[in-house]
N, C-alpha and C positions, 0 to 999 in steps of 0.2 A: 498133790500139787494142784494149785488153782488153774482154772481153764486158761487164763491169760498167759501165764508162764509156760504152760504146756504148749500152747499155740506158738509162742515165740521160739521155743526149743525146736519144734517141728519145722518152723520156717527156717531156722538156721540150718537144719539138715537139708531142706529142699534147695536152699541157695547153694549149698555145697556141691550139688550136681550141676556141672557146666552144660546145661542143655541148650546151647546155642543151636539155632535151627539147622545149621549145616552139619551138626553132630548128632550122635545117637541120644535118645532119651530112655533107653531100656533100663539103665540102673535106677533112675528115678521111678519109672513105672513099677519095677520090682519092689522098691521100697514102699510105695503107696499100696501096692497089691497086698504085701505082707501085713501092713497096718490095718487095712480094711478087712482082710480075712480074719485077723485076730479079733476084730470087732464083731465078727459074725456075718459079714457080707458074703454074698455069692458074687464072684467076679468073672469077667470075661475079658481076655486080651485079644485085640485085633491088630494085626501087624501090617505095616507098610510093605509093599512088594519087595523092597530092598531088604526086609527083615531086620533093619537097624533102627526102626522106629515103631512105636506102638501106641494105640489107644487103650484105655482101661475103662470098663463100665462095671460098676459095682452096684448091687441092690441090697439094701438093708430093709428088712421087714417082709411082709407077705408078697408073693408074686401075683399081684392082682393089678388090674387097671387103676388108674388114678395115681396120686402121689406126685412128687416133684423131683425134677432133675436139678442137681447142683453141678454146674459145668464150668470147667476151667481148662485153659491150654497150658501145656507143660514147657513149651519152647520159649526161649528168650532171645532178644537181639544181641549181637556181639558187644563186647565190652573192651574199650581201649584202656588197658591197665594204667597207662601213663596219665590218664585224666582222672583217675580215682585216688582218693587219699589212703585207700587200703586195697587189699586184693579183692576184686569184684565178686569172686566166688567163695569168699570166706565171710560169713555173716559178722557184721560189726554191730554191737549193741551199745547204744548211747542213751542213757536214761531209759525211757519206755519206747524206744524206736529201734527197729532193725534196718540196717543198711546193707545192700548187696544187689547184684544184678538179678532182676526178677522179683525183688521183694514186693514191689507194687504190682507189676504186670507179669504174671498174676499169681505168684506163689503164696502171697499173703492170704488170698482167698482160699487156696487149696489147703493151706495150713489150718485155717479156721474149720474147714470141713473135716479134715482128718482128726482134729482134736475133738470135734463133736460126735464123730462116728460111734464110739462106744456108748455115748449117751442116747443116740438114736436107737441103737440096738437094745438098750435097756428100757425103752419107753413103751413097749408093747404096742407098736404101731398098727393102725388099722389099714393104712395105705403106705406104700413103700417110699423110701428116700433113695434115689439113684444118684450115684456119683459118676460123672462123666469127665474123664481127663483125656485130652487130645494132643496130637502132634501137629507141627507146621502151621499153626494159626498165623504166625507173623509173615508168612510168605504165600498167603492165599487160602488159608483155611483148608488145607488138604486132608487133614485127619478127620475133622468133624463129619463130613458127608459119609465116610466109611462107618463111623460109630453110629450115626443116626440111622443109616440104612440097616445096620445089624440090629439095632433096637426095634425098628419097625418090623423086621422079619421074625424076630424071636419073641417080642413082647416082654412084659406087659406094656400097655400104652400109658405114658404119663399124662397127667392133666395139665402140667405147667413146667416151665424150665426157668431157672434163674442163672444167668451167665454173670459170673462174679468179677467182671472187669472193673477197674478202679473208677468209681463214680462218686466217692465220698458219701456213699450210701444213699445217694439220690436215686429215684426210680426212673429209669430211662425206658420209654416205651416206643421209641422210634429212632432210627439212624439211617444214614445213606448206605447204599450198597458199595462194594469195592470190586472192580474188575481190573485185573492186571494182565498185561500183554507184553510179548516180545515180538517185534517185527524184524525179520531178517531179509535183507535185499542182497541178492547175488548178481553182480554185474559181470563185466569183462575188463580185467586189468590191462593196462597198456602204457605206452610212453606218453608223458605229458605234452610232448610236442605234437601229438596227433590224437587229440581227445575224441574226435569223431569216429576213430577206428575202434574205440572201446566203448564200454557202458559204465559210466561213472556212478557207482552205487551210492556214494555220499551225496551227490547232487540229487539223485532220485529220493534218497532219504530226506533231504531238505524239502523237497516238494511234498513228500508224505507228511512231514511234520507241519508244513504250512497248511495242508488240508485239515489236519487235526485242530490247528488254531482257528481255522474258519468255522469248524464245527463247534468249537468252544464258544465263539461269539454268537452263533445261532442259538446255542443252549441258554445263553444269557437272556435272550429275548423270549425264551420259553419258560422262564422261571414261574412256578405257580404263584398266584397272587397271595395265597395264604401259606406259603412255605414257611415252616418253623426254623429253617436252617440258615446258617451264616457261613458261606454265602448261600443265597436261596436257591440257586440253580444247580443242575448237574455240572460237574467240573471235569475237565481233562487236564492231565499234567504229563509232560514229557520229562522223564527223570534222567535218562542218559541217552547219548547218541555217540557211537563209536564206529570208526571205519577208516580205511585207507592206510598207507604205509609211509608216504613221503609226498612233498608238495609237487614233485615232478613226475608222479605216477598216477595214472587214472585209477581211482579206487575200485577194487574188485568186490568189496563187501562193505556193508553198513548194517549195524544193529541198533535199533531204536527200542528202548524200554519205556513204556508209558502206561498210564492208568486212567480210568474214569470212575467217578463216584456219583452214581445216578440217584436222583430223588424219586424216580419212578421208572418202571420197566420200559415204558414207551420211549423214554430218552435213550436208554441203552440200545434199544432196537434201532433208533435213528442213527446213532453213532456207528453201530456195527454195519448198517447198510451203507453209510457214507464211506467207511473204511473199505468195504468190499468193492465199491465203485472205483475208488482211487487206485486200489490194487490192480483191478482189471485194466484201467487206463495205463498205468505205468508198466505193467507186465507186457501189454501189447507193444508199447513203444520200445521197450528194451529188447524184446524178442525180434523186432524188425531189424536189429543190428546183430544180435547174438541169440540164436534159438535156445541156448542153455541158460539164459538169464531168468531170474524169477524173483518173486516177492511173496512171502508167506508170513502170516501172523499166528503165533502160538499163544494159546490161553494159559497163563501161569496160574490164575485163580479167578473164579467168578462167584462172588458171594453176594447173594441178594440182601437188600436192606431189610431192616425191621420196620414193618408197616404199622402205623398207629392203630390200635384197637382198644379204646378206653375201657371197654367192658370185658376184656379178656380175663380168663381165669388167672393168668400170671399177674396181671395188674391188681386184681382183687386180692390175691394172696400177698403180694408185696405190701399193699396198703394195710392189710390186716396185721402184718408183722411189724410195720414201721410207723403206723399211724396214717390217718387219712390225709397224706400230703400230696401236693400236685406232682404230676409227672413232667418230665422234660425230655429234650432230645439232645443228641451229641453228633458231632461231625465224623468221628472215627467209626470204623467198622468193627463188628464182632461176629461171633458164631450164632448169635440169637436168630438172625434171619434164616439160618439153615434149619433150626428147630421149628420156627414158624411155618416155613414152606412145607415141612413134613407133617403139619397138622398139630404141632405141640405149641400152644401159646407160650410166649417168652417175654421176659424183661431182662434188662441189664442192670445189675445192682451189686456193688461190692466195695470193700474198704480201700482206702488210698486215693490219691489224686492222679489223674492222667497227666497233670502238669509235671509230675516227677518221673513219669514212665520214660524209658529209653534214654535216661540221662545218667551221667556219673554221680555216684553217691546218692 
């Protein structure tokens, strides 16, 4: 069987595993583990504390420093079946394309790697090829730090990492970070006719969001002059705000889900300091009425951006493979910054277009 058809058959298998982030990925990991072991790889599975999700790290070739990591995440976003022309977790082949949830983001890349694995094993490698498959990338890159930590602890140390997110095979050497948060405000419910006797968590939430918006405007003025991003500045977005039970009840709770995408670490530090200050202000005001009131922000995911390094081993490798083409940047986040922060140079480069990711068909 030729490599293209083999890859597409593997991709069909991978799409058949409904690895929505809220569900387990263990069946897909077992499938990939079996294929990689059959190709002669040494594999290690690291599990999430819940035991329902896992990372897979496989090494083909000698256990020596150097070599390259080929990295992909196994989770996918939910699929609204009514919006699809077919079942989202059944691969649909039309001419030379495969349609299904995760085909682009990013099971297509994983299928390419699995199809190539036996050829890597037969190549008498002098340096290893590592295959890194992670969980929960879509909700804050929760799996990759566990895998990278394990790799640093056990070795060997790779020379470069290629994260195969869909870039249409463009070489991406920088992207913003992505920090995700949930802020919970606990007030004191009461009757709407006596609002001063309670602590209205929704109103406090509105003030918290207003402060986030003020920080967003401040970040606009701090945009680096040479920023390669669109928009050029660190951004803040409030995704959801929920609270209260009825219009005539003082709201006892409010939950705000928000994120920021920093272009540099100093901006993230500025936002977090501003959030801490407004929390202290609101907490003191609420507790003057009700000592049990509070506000707390929980970090759902904090993924560093990929910082530009034109001379990194990963950039040199990608150019050697694809030709001496220019690099570019993207606005979306990936796990590449996690590898870079661990001392492993990284680029983002993979098949498919981000324009079709997370969409029906």
